[in-house]
C-alpha positions in Angstrom: 50.4 16.4 7.9 48.1 18.2 5.5 50.9 18.7 3.0 51.8 15.1 3.2 48.2 14.1 2.2 48.2 16.5 -0.7 51.6 15.2 -2.0 50.4 11.6 -1.6 47.1 12.4 -3.5 49.0 14.1 -6.4 51.5 11.2 -6.7 48.6 8.7 -6.6 46.7 10.7 -9.3 49.8 10.8 -11.5 50.5 7.1 -11.2 46.9 6.3 -11.9 46.9 8.5 -15.0 50.0 6.8 -16.4 48.6 3.3 -15.7 45.3 4.2 -17.4 47.1 5.6 -20.4 49.1 2.4 -20.6 45.9 0.3 -20.7 44.1 2.4 -23.2 46.9 2.1 -25.8 46.9 -1.7 -25.8 45.5 -3.8 -28.6 43.2 -5.7 -26.3 41.5 -2.5 -25.2 41.1 -1.4 -28.8 39.4 -4.7 -29.8 37.1 -4.6 -26.8 36.1 -1.0 -27.6 35.3 -1.9 -31.2 33.2 -4.9 -30.2 31.3 -2.7 -27.7 30.6 0.0 -30.3 29.2 -2.5 -32.8 27.0 -4.1 -30.1 25.7 -0.7 -29.0 24.9 0.2 -32.6 23.0 -2.9 -33.2 21.1 -2.6 -29.9 20.3 1.1 -30.7 18.9 0.2 -34.1 16.6 -2.5 -32.7 15.5 -0.4 -29.7 14.7 2.6 -31.9 12.5 0.5 -34.2 14.3 1.6 -37.3 15.3 -1.9 -38.2 13.6 -5.2 -37.6 15.4 -8.1 -36.0 16.4 -9.6 -39.3 19.6 -11.7 -38.9 20.7 -10.7 -42.4 20.9 -7.0 -41.5 22.3 -7.3 -38.0 26.0 -7.1 -37.1 27.6 -10.4 -36.3 31.1 -11.7 -35.6 32.9 -14.6 -37.2 35.4 -17.0 -35.7 38.4 -14.6 -36.1 36.7 -12.0 -34.0 36.3 -9.4 -36.7 32.9 -7.7 -37.1 31.1 -7.8 -40.4 27.7 -6.7 -41.6 
């Protein structure tokens, strides 16, 4: 019984790893990660006090979803 549990756990871990790798290499995941990074950067700048909340210097996104400064 114990061996069956170990085998089941290893198969589940392998399948989960393959599924996660499949999600990470999609374009949707890449775009979401880029948007999150730009948001975290802007939040960090404001929270640290290095930069005032000036809309001209903050990151924003246009209608196409691309990030510009």
